[in-house]
C-alpha positions in Angstrom: -28.6 6.4 -2.4 -25.6 4.2 -3.1 -24.6 3.6 -6.7 -24.4 0.0 -7.8 -22.8 0.7 -11.2 -19.8 2.9 -12.1 -20.6 6.5 -12.6 -18.5 9.6 -13.5 -19.4 12.5 -11.4 -17.9 14.9 -8.8 -20.5 14.0 -6.1 -19.2 11.1 -4.1 -19.3 9.9 -0.5 -16.1 8.1 0.4 -15.7 5.8 3.4 -17.6 8.0 5.9 -20.7 10.2 5.8 -18.7 13.4 6.5 -16.3 12.7 3.5 -18.6 14.1 0.7 -17.4 16.0 -2.3 -19.7 18.7 -3.5 -17.3 20.8 -5.6 -14.7 20.1 -8.2 -12.0 21.2 -5.7 -13.1 18.8 -3.0 -13.4 16.0 -5.6 -9.9 16.8 -6.9 -8.5 16.6 -3.4 -10.3 13.3 -2.8 -8.7 11.9 -6.0 -5.3 13.0 -4.8 -5.8 11.2 -1.5 -7.0 8.2 -3.4 -3.8 8.3 -5.5 -1.4 8.7 -2.5 -2.8 5.9 -0.3 -1.9 3.2 -2.8 1.6 4.7 -3.3 2.0 4.7 0.5 0.8 1.1 0.5 3.4 0.0 -2.0 6.1 1.8 -0.1 5.2 0.2 3.2 4.8 -3.2 1.6 8.3 -3.1 0.1 9.7 -2.3 3.5 7.7 -5.1 5.2 8.9 -7.6 2.6 12.5 -6.4 3.1 12.2 -6.8 6.8 10.8 -10.3 6.3 13.7 -11.1 4.1 16.2 -9.7 6.6 14.7 -11.7 9.5 14.9 -14.9 7.6 17.7 -16.5 5.8 17.3 -17.7 2.2 19.2 -20.9 1.5 21.4 -20.3 4.5 22.6 -16.9 3.1 21.6 -13.8 5.0 21.0 -10.8 2.9 23.5 -7.9 3.5 21.9 -5.3 5.7 23.9 -2.4 4.2 21.4 -2.3 1.4 18.5 -1.5 3.8 19.7 1.5 5.9 16.1 2.4 6.7 15.4 -0.9 8.2 18.7 -1.9 9.8 19.3 -0.3 13.2 20.2 -1.8 16.6 16.5 -1.9 17.4 16.1 -4.8 14.9 18.8 -6.9 16.5 16.2 -9.1 18.2 14.1 -11.6 16.2 11.1 -10.8 18.3 11.4 -7.1 17.5 11.6 -7.8 13.8 8.5 -9.9 14.1 6.7 -7.2 16.0 7.6 -4.5 13.5 6.7 -6.8 10.6 3.3 -7.5 12.3 2.7 -3.8 12.7 3.6 -3.1 9.1 1.3 -5.9 8.0 -1.5 -4.5 10.0 -1.0 -1.0 8.6 -0.8 -2.2 5.0 -3.9 -4.4 5.6 -5.9 -1.3 6.8 -4.8 0.7 3.8 -5.7 -2.2 1.5 -9.2 -2.4 3.0 -9.7 1.4 2.8 -8.7 1.2 -0.9 -11.2 -1.6 -1.4 -14.0 0.3 0.3 -13.2 3.4 -1.7 -13.4 1.5 -5.0 -16.8 0.2 -3.8 -18.1 3.8 -4.0 -18.3 3.0 -7.7 -17.0 6.4 -8.7 -14.9 6.1 -11.9 -12.5 8.8 -10.9 -11.8 7.1 -7.5 -11.3 3.8 -9.2 -8.8 5.2 -11.7 -6.9 7.2 -9.1 -6.5 4.0 -6.9 -5.4 1.8 -9.9 -2.9 4.5 -11.1 -1.6 5.0 -7.6 -1.0 1.2 -7.3 0.8 1.2 -10.6 2.9 4.3 -9.8 3.8 2.9 -6.4 4.8 -0.4 -7.9 7.0 1.4 -10.4 8.6 3.6 -7.8 9.3 1.2 -5.0 9.3 -2.4 -6.3 12.6 -2.8 -8.0 12.6 -5.4 -10.7 16.2 -6.2 -10.0 15.4 -7.4 -6.5 14.4 -11.0 -7.3 14.5 -12.1 -3.6 11.6 -9.8 -2.7 9.6 -10.9 -5.7 9.9 -14.5 -4.4 8.2 -13.6 -1.2 5.8 -11.1 -2.8 2.2 -11.2 -1.6 0.0 -13.2 -4.0 -2.9 -10.9 -3.4 -4.2 -9.4 -6.6 -5.2 -6.2 -4.9 -1.7 -4.8 -4.4 
């Protein structure tokens, strides 16, 4: 039976029927995964936004590529390749976003808290407040 209100318990089915927690250990591992996915989402989203900023010029000034050694290689010399990699990153972050949404829809309080805390920690770790250009093209979606 699916819960329709928040509940606090260790028995939860997450995303698929075979992902069921029946012990405190499996529940704890599930909460760790639910914490790490939003952190990964924030990491990938920052790099997607940096790539988007690299591929476009803001006010005619191209951002220096030395600040993004992870993104800048000879592979990204072509605009089509940048768009392809940006599209792939967008797809991956969208999948992670939908998985997080579906996990929250399990209505388990621990899963909800783990995802929200993971989003906050990922934002704190990877989204630098000094980088105003990335904040200007930031995704307006409230879910991440």
